[in-house]
KESEVEX-402716 format. One record per residue (C-alpha): residue number from 1; x negated, y negated, z. Coordinates in pm, 1 decimal. Layout:
% residues N
+------+----------+----------+----------+
: gupa :       xx :       yy :       zz :
+------+----------+----------+----------+
:  NUM :        X :        Y :        Z :
...
+------+----------+----------+----------+
This chain:
% residues 229
+------+----------+----------+----------+
: gupa :       xx :       yy :       zz :
+------+----------+----------+----------+
:    1 : -15133.5 :   3198.9 :  -7537.8 :
:    2 : -15211.4 :   2873.3 :  -7366.5 :
:    3 : -15018.1 :   2786.4 :  -7048.1 :
:    4 : -15028.7 :   2411.2 :  -7116.5 :
:    5 : -14735.9 :   2248.2 :  -7297.4 :
:    6 : -14805.6 :   1962.4 :  -7536.4 :
:    7 : -14789.0 :   1626.3 :  -7351.3 :
:    8 : -14420.9 :   1550.8 :  -7263.0 :
:    9 : -14284.1 :   1839.6 :  -7468.3 :
:   10 : -13974.2 :   1980.7 :  -7301.4 :
:   11 : -13781.3 :   2288.9 :  -7407.9 :
:   12 : -13433.4 :   2372.4 :  -7278.5 :
:   13 : -13187.9 :   2643.4 :  -7360.5 :
:   14 : -12849.4 :   2505.1 :  -7480.2 :
:   15 : -12536.4 :   2670.6 :  -7611.7 :
:   16 : -12643.3 :   2642.4 :  -7965.4 :
:   17 : -13004.7 :   2747.8 :  -7915.1 :
:   18 : -13307.4 :   2543.7 :  -7809.8 :
:   19 : -13323.7 :   2171.3 :  -7737.1 :
:   20 : -13682.1 :   2035.7 :  -7775.6 :
:   21 : -13759.7 :   1689.2 :  -7664.2 :
:   22 : -14080.5 :   1526.6 :  -7782.8 :
:   23 : -14308.3 :   1311.0 :  -7551.7 :
:   24 : -14482.4 :    987.9 :  -7633.9 :
:   25 : -14729.3 :    943.6 :  -7908.4 :
:   26 : -14782.8 :    880.0 :  -8279.3 :
:   27 : -14547.3 :   1100.6 :  -8491.4 :
:   28 : -14826.7 :   1281.7 :  -8669.1 :
:   29 : -14986.1 :   1378.5 :  -8334.9 :
:   30 : -14659.1 :   1490.4 :  -8185.1 :
:   31 : -14567.1 :   1665.0 :  -8502.7 :
:   32 : -14894.5 :   1860.0 :  -8504.8 :
:   33 : -14858.9 :   1946.2 :  -8127.6 :
:   34 : -14519.2 :   2092.0 :  -8194.4 :
:   35 : -14623.6 :   2309.4 :  -8484.6 :
:   36 : -14918.4 :   2429.9 :  -8282.2 :
:   37 : -14704.7 :   2518.9 :  -7985.8 :
:   38 : -14461.0 :   2713.6 :  -8205.4 :
:   39 : -14765.8 :   2909.4 :  -8353.8 :
:   40 : -14886.9 :   2989.2 :  -8004.4 :
:   41 : -14543.7 :   3123.3 :  -7903.7 :
:   42 : -14439.1 :   3269.8 :  -8243.6 :
:   43 : -14238.5 :   3560.8 :  -8090.9 :
:   44 : -14049.0 :   3327.1 :  -7866.3 :
:   45 : -13961.3 :   3082.4 :  -8140.3 :
:   46 : -13900.1 :   3339.2 :  -8419.9 :
:   47 : -13532.6 :   3315.8 :  -8533.0 :
:   48 : -13450.8 :   3026.3 :  -8297.8 :
:   49 : -13208.8 :   2754.3 :  -8374.5 :
:   50 : -13353.6 :   2419.9 :  -8273.7 :
:   51 : -13217.3 :   2075.3 :  -8192.1 :
:   52 : -13499.8 :   1824.6 :  -8188.4 :
:   53 : -13485.7 :   1499.5 :  -7976.8 :
:   54 : -13736.4 :   1252.2 :  -8133.4 :
:   55 : -13640.4 :    951.4 :  -7914.3 :
:   56 : -13657.8 :    612.1 :  -8077.4 :
:   57 : -13889.5 :    716.8 :  -8361.5 :
:   58 : -13793.8 :    608.7 :  -8715.6 :
:   59 : -13820.0 :    903.6 :  -8954.6 :
:   60 : -13745.0 :    875.0 :  -9319.2 :
:   61 : -13633.9 :   1156.7 :  -9555.3 :
:   62 : -13981.0 :   1253.5 :  -9652.4 :
:   63 : -14100.6 :   1309.6 :  -9291.4 :
:   64 : -13792.0 :   1474.6 :  -9172.4 :
:   65 : -13768.2 :   1694.4 :  -9475.5 :
:   66 : -14119.2 :   1811.9 :  -9414.9 :
:   67 : -14041.9 :   1881.1 :  -9045.1 :
:   68 : -13753.6 :   2089.4 :  -9147.6 :
:   69 : -13956.5 :   2284.2 :  -9407.5 :
:   70 : -14251.8 :   2341.5 :  -9172.2 :
:   71 : -14010.3 :   2474.2 :  -8902.5 :
:   72 : -13844.2 :   2696.8 :  -9152.4 :
:   73 : -14185.5 :   2849.6 :  -9250.9 :
:   74 : -14223.4 :   2940.4 :  -8881.3 :
:   75 : -13894.1 :   3112.9 :  -8870.4 :
:   76 : -13727.6 :   2830.5 :  -8687.1 :
:   77 : -13404.6 :   2675.0 :  -8804.4 :
:   78 : -13370.4 :   2306.3 :  -8742.0 :
:   79 : -13002.0 :   2234.8 :  -8718.6 :
:   80 : -12991.3 :   1893.8 :  -8531.9 :
:   81 : -13210.2 :   1577.5 :  -8493.5 :
:   82 : -13126.6 :   1346.2 :  -8198.3 :
:   83 : -13247.9 :    998.4 :  -8211.7 :
:   84 : -13188.0 :    648.9 :  -8070.8 :
:   85 : -13280.8 :    511.5 :  -8408.9 :
:   86 : -12994.6 :    444.6 :  -8650.7 :
:   87 : -13238.8 :    492.6 :  -8948.9 :
:   88 : -13341.3 :    837.0 :  -8819.0 :
:   89 : -12983.3 :    934.8 :  -8745.2 :
:   90 : -12874.4 :    833.3 :  -9098.2 :
:   91 : -13165.2 :   1024.3 :  -9239.0 :
:   92 : -13064.9 :   1338.6 :  -9040.2 :
:   93 : -12707.9 :   1312.1 :  -9165.1 :
:   94 : -12817.0 :   1261.8 :  -9519.3 :
:   95 : -13019.2 :   1598.5 :  -9493.7 :
:   96 : -12717.2 :   1779.2 :  -9357.2 :
:   97 : -12846.0 :   1796.8 :  -9001.3 :
:   98 : -12631.6 :   1736.6 :  -8691.3 :
:   99 : -12696.7 :   1427.4 :  -8483.2 :
:  100 : -12502.0 :   1537.5 :  -8172.3 :
:  101 : -12507.6 :   1838.7 :  -7941.4 :
:  102 : -12230.6 :   1975.1 :  -7722.4 :
:  103 : -12232.3 :   1901.5 :  -7350.8 :
:  104 : -12128.4 :   2151.4 :  -7083.6 :
:  105 : -11762.8 :   2146.4 :  -7011.5 :
:  106 : -11644.7 :   2079.1 :  -6650.4 :
:  107 : -11555.8 :   2383.7 :  -6431.6 :
:  108 : -11195.5 :   2487.1 :  -6437.6 :
:  109 : -10988.0 :   2629.8 :  -6156.8 :
:  110 : -10737.0 :   2916.9 :  -6214.8 :
:  111 : -10480.9 :   2823.7 :  -5944.0 :
:  112 : -10291.3 :   3159.3 :  -5961.2 :
:  113 : -10617.2 :   3336.0 :  -5851.1 :
:  114 : -10748.8 :   3046.8 :  -5642.3 :
:  115 : -11093.6 :   3109.9 :  -5798.0 :
:  116 : -11347.2 :   2870.9 :  -5933.0 :
:  117 : -11511.6 :   2978.4 :  -6249.7 :
:  118 : -11864.5 :   2851.2 :  -6223.5 :
:  119 : -12101.7 :   2834.7 :  -6525.5 :
:  120 : -11869.3 :   2887.2 :  -6804.6 :
:  121 : -12161.6 :   2812.1 :  -7038.6 :
:  122 : -12444.4 :   3055.8 :  -7058.3 :
:  123 : -12783.7 :   3064.6 :  -7247.0 :
:  124 : -12881.2 :   3388.5 :  -7402.3 :
:  125 : -13251.1 :   3438.1 :  -7481.6 :
:  126 : -13321.3 :   3761.9 :  -7676.1 :
:  127 : -13705.2 :   3766.8 :  -7640.7 :
:  128 : -13982.6 :   3782.5 :  -7385.3 :
:  129 : -14037.5 :   3449.4 :  -7210.9 :
:  130 : -14413.7 :   3409.5 :  -7200.9 :
:  131 : -14645.8 :   3207.6 :  -6978.0 :
:  132 : -14618.5 :   2835.9 :  -7029.5 :
:  133 : -14252.5 :   2834.6 :  -7137.0 :
:  134 : -13964.9 :   2699.7 :  -6927.7 :
:  135 : -13595.2 :   2754.3 :  -6981.9 :
:  136 : -13339.6 :   2530.7 :  -6793.4 :
:  137 : -12968.6 :   2541.7 :  -6813.1 :
:  138 : -12674.5 :   2409.8 :  -6608.3 :
:  139 : -12486.4 :   2734.5 :  -6660.2 :
:  140 : -12611.4 :   3098.8 :  -6642.9 :
:  141 : -12922.3 :   3222.1 :  -6808.4 :
:  142 : -12936.2 :   3576.4 :  -6961.1 :
:  143 : -13274.2 :   3706.0 :  -7072.6 :
:  144 : -13302.8 :   4020.0 :  -7284.9 :
:  145 : -13669.3 :   4077.1 :  -7254.8 :
:  146 : -13944.8 :   4020.1 :  -6990.3 :
:  147 : -14020.2 :   3708.3 :  -6795.1 :
:  148 : -14396.1 :   3696.7 :  -6785.2 :
:  149 : -14617.2 :   3550.4 :  -6509.8 :
:  150 : -14642.3 :   3169.5 :  -6562.9 :
:  151 : -14292.2 :   3146.3 :  -6719.4 :
:  152 : -14004.2 :   2948.9 :  -6551.1 :
:  153 : -13635.6 :   3008.6 :  -6553.0 :
:  154 : -13402.9 :   2754.8 :  -6383.8 :
:  155 : -13032.7 :   2800.7 :  -6388.3 :
:  156 : -12727.0 :   2616.9 :  -6236.1 :
:  157 : -12559.4 :   2958.2 :  -6212.2 :
:  158 : -12681.4 :   3315.5 :  -6217.0 :
:  159 : -13001.0 :   3445.0 :  -6376.4 :
:  160 : -12975.3 :   3800.8 :  -6530.3 :
:  161 : -13294.1 :   3954.7 :  -6668.7 :
:  162 : -13263.0 :   4268.9 :  -6880.0 :
:  163 : -13637.3 :   4341.4 :  -6842.8 :
:  164 : -13930.2 :   4275.4 :  -6601.5 :
:  165 : -13934.0 :   3968.3 :  -6381.8 :
:  166 : -14283.0 :   3856.9 :  -6297.3 :
:  167 : -14245.0 :   3480.1 :  -6353.7 :
:  168 : -14065.9 :   3197.5 :  -6144.3 :
:  169 : -13696.0 :   3189.3 :  -6115.1 :
:  170 : -13450.8 :   2950.9 :  -5959.4 :
:  171 : -13068.6 :   3012.6 :  -5945.0 :
:  172 : -12825.9 :   2755.5 :  -5812.6 :
:  173 : -13039.7 :   2463.6 :  -5955.3 :
:  174 : -12794.4 :   2200.9 :  -5831.1 :
:  175 : -12762.8 :   2343.5 :  -5476.5 :
:  176 : -12512.4 :   2615.9 :  -5552.0 :
:  177 : -12582.5 :   2918.1 :  -5313.4 :
:  178 : -12321.4 :   3168.0 :  -5431.6 :
:  179 : -12539.3 :   3288.6 :  -5714.6 :
:  180 : -12761.8 :   3586.3 :  -5786.6 :
:  181 : -13081.9 :   3679.8 :  -5961.0 :
:  182 : -13090.8 :   4020.4 :  -6129.9 :
:  183 : -13377.7 :   4211.6 :  -6304.4 :
:  184 : -13453.2 :   4567.6 :  -6409.1 :
:  185 : -13786.4 :   4525.2 :  -6238.5 :
:  186 : -13823.4 :   4258.5 :  -5964.2 :
:  187 : -14181.1 :   4130.9 :  -5915.4 :
:  188 : -14151.8 :   3750.3 :  -5927.0 :
:  189 : -14412.9 :   3501.4 :  -5849.5 :
:  190 : -14154.0 :   3271.7 :  -5691.2 :
:  191 : -13783.7 :   3331.0 :  -5620.9 :
:  192 : -13551.0 :   3055.0 :  -5520.2 :
:  193 : -13184.0 :   3024.8 :  -5463.6 :
:  194 : -13028.1 :   2690.4 :  -5412.6 :
:  195 : -13220.4 :   2393.1 :  -5294.6 :
:  196 : -13382.5 :   2497.6 :  -4975.5 :
:  197 : -13438.1 :   2871.3 :  -4968.7 :
:  198 : -13721.8 :   3026.2 :  -5155.5 :
:  199 : -13984.0 :   3298.7 :  -5113.7 :
:  200 : -14289.0 :   3355.0 :  -5306.9 :
:  201 : -14490.4 :   3674.9 :  -5395.9 :
:  202 : -14171.9 :   3881.8 :  -5368.4 :
:  203 : -14182.7 :   4256.4 :  -5467.0 :
:  204 : -13872.2 :   4451.5 :  -5463.5 :
:  205 : -13863.1 :   4749.7 :  -5220.6 :
:  206 : -13635.8 :   4956.5 :  -5436.6 :
:  207 : -13714.1 :   5146.3 :  -5758.0 :
:  208 : -13514.5 :   5038.9 :  -6057.5 :
:  209 : -13291.9 :   4741.0 :  -6116.6 :
:  210 : -13257.0 :   4494.4 :  -5819.7 :
:  211 : -13035.2 :   4195.8 :  -5734.7 :
:  212 : -13133.1 :   3891.7 :  -5510.6 :
:  213 : -12886.2 :   3682.3 :  -5329.9 :
:  214 : -12851.8 :   3463.7 :  -5033.3 :
:  215 : -12724.2 :   3599.1 :  -4695.2 :
:  216 : -12739.6 :   3411.5 :  -4366.4 :
:  217 : -12992.9 :   3170.8 :  -4504.7 :
:  218 : -13225.4 :   3442.7 :  -4640.7 :
:  219 : -13307.0 :   3597.2 :  -4969.0 :
:  220 : -13190.7 :   3953.3 :  -4973.8 :
:  221 : -13295.6 :   4206.9 :  -5238.1 :
:  222 : -13091.5 :   4522.8 :  -5293.1 :
:  223 : -13047.9 :   4779.3 :  -5570.1 :
:  224 : -12844.7 :   4625.3 :  -5851.2 :
:  225 : -12617.3 :   4905.2 :  -5923.3 :
:  226 : -12481.5 :   4931.2 :  -5567.5 :
:  227 : -12430.9 :   4559.3 :  -5500.6 :
:  228 : -12103.6 :   4403.8 :  -5555.9 :
:  229 : -12142.7 :   4027.9 :  -5536.2 :
+------+----------+----------+----------+
């Protein structure tokens, strides 16, 4: 699969599935880019629920209906179309599509325990994340599958990978340092926690599941099963 995303195409994990934001260009060109990209990452997109941000483009029922049908043929369920165009928004509503997506709720504090609950929201990806794909979330990210070289995971909270980690991962995207990165096999290309601390070409020293966290300004990797963080 190619490692180059279509121009301006962005893919983010959200609570309801995937949010895909289209870049600049004529609608037919961007449409073709999107379908080609889905074909190249068929295993990633299979069974996905997609919200599509089309910007200020004006789409009528024929174009939007064709988009929904083509995505359905690829195993992708289009459930929302986000647009700055009132015409496109009205068209989406007419086709039974949502025109709004949820936003992360603010963190809450349980006073009786004096504990901040960070990252109430989490993104669950139940597939291998292949080269060229990037998943970003303000909450936690949980991957049930491998993260291949060339793939990127960025999370405001923790990153848990129930598989092999060989791509690039950042936890604590917004500067949070009290987060962890866990994987069944830890061989990342780049590992980063918080804003300033990162190490590349890290290979875990222990066999089996490992956990990475920040201690005294350094990334520490330990066996996952024996670390209580």
